[in-house]
Structures are given as C-alpha cells and as structure tokens.
N, C-alpha and C positions, 0 to 999 in steps of 0.2 A: 354074610348076609346082613344087610342093614335093617335096623328096626325102624318102623315108621315113626316119624316125629309128629307130635301133636302141635301143628301150627295152623294158623288160619289162612285160608286161600286169599290171594290178593283181590280177586273179584268174586263177589258172590252172585250166583245166578239165581234169580227168583223163579220158582215154579208157580204156575197159576194156582190160586186158592181153589180147592175143590170142595164142593158141597158134599158132606158125608153121605155115602150111600148111592147116589145116582151118577157120579163121575163127571157131571157137567161143570164148567167153570163157574165160579162164584158170580152172582149178578153184578157185583161192583167191578168186575174185571171185563167189562164189555169192550169189544173193538170200537175204534173211533167211527163216528158216523151219527146219523140221526136215529133216535130210538123212540119207540112207542111200545107200550105193554102188549104182548102177544104178537108182535110183528118182528120180522127180521130187520136188523139194523141196515139202514140205507147208506149209500155212499155220501160223503161230505164233499160238496163242491164249493170252491172259493168264489167269492163275489168280486166283481170289479167295480170300484167306486169312482165317481167323478171322472168319467171317461172324457167328457168335453173339456174339462180343465187340464187333464193330462195331455190331450191333443193340442190345446192352446199353448202349453209349456213347450211341447216339441216344435210348434210353429215358431215361437219366439227364439228358441235355441237355434233354429235354422236361419233366422233373420239376423241374429247377433252372434257371429262366429267367435268373437273374443270372450264370450260369457257362457257359463254353464247354467242353464235355466231348469228349474225343478218345480214340481207342484207337490206340496205336502198334504196328503189325504187327511191326516189327523189334525193338522193345524188349519187346513183350508186356506193356505196362503201360497203365493208364488214366491220363489227365491231365485236370485241370480248371484253367481259367484264368479270372480275373475278367473279366466283360464290361462293367465300368464302371471309371472312373478311380480308382485307388488311389495313395497316395504311393509305394509300392514295388511292383514286379511280384510277383504272387502266383500261383504254380503249384503245384498239389497233384499228387502222383504216388502210385499204388497198384498193387499186382499184381492185385487183383480188384476187381470192381465194388462188392461189399459194403464192402470197405475204403475205397474212394473215397467212397462214400455216407456212411460214418461220418465221414470227414475233412471232407466238405462240411458236414455238420451242425455239427461242432465249430468249423470255421473261420467259418461263417456266424454262429454265435452270438457268437464273439469279435469279428467285424467289427461286428455290431450293437451290442455293448457299447461299442465304441470309436466308434460312430456313423459308420462308413465304408461301410456297406452301404445300397444303395437299397431302398425298400420294393417290394412286388410291383407297384405301379402305375408304378414307375420314378422316383418323386419321392424326393429325398433326405430322410432323417429329420433 
C-alpha cells in the first residue's frame, strides 16, 4: 500500500465563497448580467454597433472582389486589404466609405500599371 504524497494539484478548483451561516454565495460572486439591489440579475445582451457602416463595408467588399474590406467599430474607420499576394502588405484606411472607394480606385490603377493586380477572373496579367 502506497502512502499518500503531499503534492499540490496541477489545477486548483475554486469553490464559491460562502457567507457564514446562511449558505448563499458571497455577493461579490454574482453571475454575469445586469444587477440591481434586491432584484434578480438580468441576462446580458450584446449590442450591435455601427450597423450602417458594417453594411457599407460588406457592399464595398462585394464591389471590389480583389480586396477584403472591413469596418473597425473601435477605430470608426474603413480598411481594405489586398486579397492576393503582393511584394509588400497593402492596407488602405479611410474615415468614410466614399474616401475608401476613391482610394481603392486609385490604388487598383497603380497596381495594374505595375502589373501586380490580378484580373477579374483571378488570373495574373
């Protein structure tokens, strides 16, 4: 028979802190959600921000198949990244969708002039 060794477990499981006497969880260990004194916690529901801008980014992505178009909710900017291999990473940034579309036209023309842009069929020129 082996004697138990005094070693520490690899993972420690935390038990909820219990208020002495009544057996309820400690108030600092509330479940996630919205809280008010004396009311049961409500469910937390995520919000969708800048829906129009995200829709505009999806529209631009559909119009420009050689580019990946994104909208950053935190930065409030539109971004376009090349979807084909280029010698250097190319990321365009603009505050509005119209500005990004103008930048996409300009950069696509410059890439086509340097023969670094694929054609609409995906075949290199």
